N, C-alpha and C positions, 0 to 999 in steps of 0.2 A: 587881419590886414598886414600885420608885421611879418607873418609867415610868407605871405605872397611877395613882399618886398625882398625878403631874405632869399627866396627861391629865384627871383629875377636876378639878384646880385650874383648868386652862385652860378647861374647859367651864363651870365656875361663873363664872369671870371674863367669859367671852363672854356668858353669860346676863345677868349684872349690867349689862354694857355695853349690850346690846340693850334691856333694860328702861329704863335711864337715857335712852338716845336716844329711845325711844318716848314716854316721859313728856315729854321736852323738845319733841318734835314736836307733841304735843297742846297744849302751852302756846303755841307759836308760832302755831297755827291760830286762836287767839282774838285775835291782835293786829289792830289796825286798819291797813289799807294804803290809801293814797290815791295816785293816779297816773293815767297814761294807758295805755290798753290797747294792747299791741303785738302780741298774738297771742291767738287763741281756738282751743282744741282740745278739742272735746267739752265736758266740764264744768270745764275748766281755763282760767284766764285768766293770761296773762303781762302783768304791769304794770310800767311804768317809773316809779319813784317820783320825787319831787322832787330826790333826790340822784343821779339817773341810775343807780340800781341796779335790775336786773330781779328781780322776784319772781314765782313761779308759785304760784297758789292754786287750790284746788278750791272750786267753788261748790256749795252745798247745794241751792239753789232753781234748778233748771235752766230753769224758765219765765222767770225774770228775765233769762236770757241772750239771749232772743229780742229784747230791746230794746237790747242792747249790741252795739257794733261797734268795730272797730279804730279808734283815735284818740279814742275817747270818754274823758272824764275820769270816773273812778269812785272809789267808796269801797267797800272790802270789809271787813266786820266779822262775825266769827263765821260765816263761810261764806256770808254774804248780800251780794250786790252791789247797789249803787244808783248810778244815774247822777247825777253831781254837776251842779247847776244845773237839775235837772228839777223 
């Protein structure tokens, strides 16, 4: 019986952890990212920010990606990408 209780507690703990990480992921998607595009894969951009950190973000508006190429300086906010200086 103790094993069954431990299993239930573990499942609840894992569910809480998954929910917490999911909510944290949503909050990060709303952040503003500025930098230079280092890679484009489908609807994902990899951006090298001003502190030389790589961040990969999903872009909601796939049409806007047609104007973006590697080495462009961009701003991504709320899943929307705009070319800086345009």
